[in-house]
C-alpha positions in Angstrom: -13.8 -26.1 16.8 -13.4 -25.3 20.4 -9.5 -24.1 21.5 -8.7 -27.7 23.0 -6.5 -26.9 26.1 -5.5 -30.2 27.4 -5.6 -33.1 23.9 -4.6 -35.7 26.3 -8.0 -35.1 28.4 -10.3 -34.1 25.2 -12.3 -36.7 23.0 -13.6 -35.8 19.4 -16.8 -37.9 18.4 -17.2 -37.5 14.8 -21.1 -37.4 13.7 -22.6 -37.4 10.4 -23.2 -33.6 10.9 -19.8 -32.6 12.3 -17.4 -33.1 15.1 -18.3 -33.0 19.0 -15.5 -32.3 21.2 -15.8 -33.3 24.7 -13.6 -32.0 27.7 -12.9 -35.0 29.9 -13.0 -34.0 33.9 -10.2 -36.3 35.0 -9.6 -34.6 38.1 -13.7 -35.3 39.0 -14.0 -38.9 37.4 -10.2 -39.9 36.5 -11.4 -43.9 36.1 -14.3 -43.0 33.6 -12.1 -40.7 31.5 -9.6 -43.2 31.5 -12.0 -46.0 30.0 -13.1 -43.7 27.4 -9.9 -42.9 26.3 -8.5 -46.6 26.3 -12.3 -47.5 24.1 -11.7 -44.3 22.0 -7.6 -45.4 21.5 -8.8 -49.4 20.6 -11.3 -48.0 18.0 -13.9 -49.7 19.8 -16.3 -46.5 20.0 -16.2 -45.9 16.0 -19.6 -47.2 14.2 -21.4 -47.5 17.9 -25.1 -46.6 17.5 -27.3 -44.2 19.1 -29.6 -46.8 20.9 -31.5 -44.5 22.9 -32.5 -40.9 22.1 -35.2 -39.2 23.8 -36.0 -35.7 23.0 -35.3 -33.2 25.8 -33.8 -35.7 27.4 -30.5 -37.0 26.5 -28.6 -39.4 23.7 -27.2 -42.9 25.0 -24.7 -44.6 23.3 -21.3 -46.5 23.7 -22.6 -50.3 23.5 -19.2 -51.6 22.3 -20.7 -55.1 22.1 -24.2 -55.0 20.3 -24.5 -51.7 18.8 -21.4 -51.6 16.5 -23.3 -51.0 13.2 -20.2 -51.9 10.9 -19.3 -55.5 13.2 -22.6 -57.7 14.2 -24.9 -54.6 15.1 -28.0 -55.9 17.4 -31.0 -53.6 17.5 -32.7 -56.1 19.9 -30.0 -56.0 22.3 -27.9 -52.6 21.7 -28.1 -51.2 25.0 -27.4 -54.6 27.0 -23.8 -54.5 26.9 -20.4 -53.2 27.4 -16.5 -53.6 27.0 -14.8 -56.6 27.8 -13.2 -54.5 30.9 -14.1 -54.3 34.3 -17.2 -52.3 35.5 -16.2 -49.7 36.8 -16.8 -48.2 40.4 -18.8 -44.9 40.7 -17.2 -41.2 40.7 -20.2 -39.4 42.2 -19.3 -35.7 42.8 -21.5 -32.3 43.6 -21.0 -31.5 39.4 -24.7 -31.1 38.0 -26.2 -33.1 35.0 -26.4 -29.7 32.8 -27.2 -29.2 29.3 -24.1 -30.8 27.5 -22.8 -32.9 30.2 -21.7 -36.7 29.9 -22.8 -39.5 31.9 -21.8 -42.9 32.6 -24.9 -44.8 31.8 -25.3 -47.8 34.0 -27.5 -50.7 35.7 -29.3 -50.2 38.7 -26.1 -51.1 40.6 -23.9 -47.8 40.8 -21.2 -49.4 40.1 -21.8 -51.3 36.7 -20.7 -48.4 34.3 -18.6 -49.8 31.8 -18.9 -48.1 28.5 -22.1 -46.5 28.0 -22.5 -43.1 28.4 -24.8 -40.5 27.7 -24.6 -36.4 26.5 -27.6 -34.8 27.8 -29.8 -32.4 25.7 -30.9 -29.9 28.7 -30.1 -29.8 32.3 -31.5 -33.1 33.9 -30.6 -32.0 37.7 -32.8 -35.4 38.9 -29.8 -37.5 37.5 -27.6 -35.7 39.9 -25.6 -37.6 42.5 -26.9 -41.2 40.5 -25.1 -40.9 37.6 -21.3 -40.0 37.3 -20.7 -37.0 35.3 -17.2 -37.2 33.3 -17.3 -34.5 31.1 -18.8 -32.0 28.9 -19.4 -30.7 25.5 -17.1 -27.5 24.6 -18.1 -27.7 20.7 -20.5 -29.7 18.6 -23.6 -29.7 20.6 -26.0 -28.3 17.5 -24.5 -31.7 16.1 -25.9 -33.7 19.1 -29.1 -32.1 19.0 -29.5 -33.4 15.3 -29.1 -37.3 16.2 -32.0 -39.2 15.2 -34.6 -39.9 18.0 -35.9 -43.0 19.3 -36.0 -46.0 21.8 -34.4 -47.5 20.0 -34.4 -45.1 16.6 -35.2 -46.7 13.5 -32.6 -45.6 11.4 -29.8 -44.9 14.4 -27.2 -42.7 14.3 -23.7 -43.4 15.0 -20.3 -42.5 16.2 -18.7 -42.4 12.9 -15.2 -42.4 14.7 -14.0 -41.4 18.5 -10.6 -40.2 18.6 -8.3 -38.6 21.9 -7.2 -35.0 20.4 -3.7 -35.8 21.6 -3.6 -38.6 18.9 -5.8 -36.9 16.0 
């Protein structure tokens, strides 16, 4: 695993193939980082499916309402829900959507991000300035690369557990 410099702003996602360590960019997108930590600490992301995984693009997850594979999983609605918390305002920055960056998934309204996020498989600079970048994978990208593809995948992979490193 990577050296963790700031455990309070580091997320560890356990996937079937191993851990993915994400450095949160709290100085760039503080509200999105706080939301991810709040949901992780509540256990809301545990067992949530990767409901949209597009080869050469990204893996999307985080629908805590419809995509928990242990509690009320609804593949037909996975990707349409969020958390019970209010939506977040966009926190756009100059950071590019490079391979391994974490972006906030949202509806058409730029201020509609809630709990869903995606991990970029490659540089997706066409997303720059349109979706909030609030983290980057610092180790375990090889595990992200193994997530089952599909929209939705027939047998989706899930986030086994999601923890703030300070709590792990």
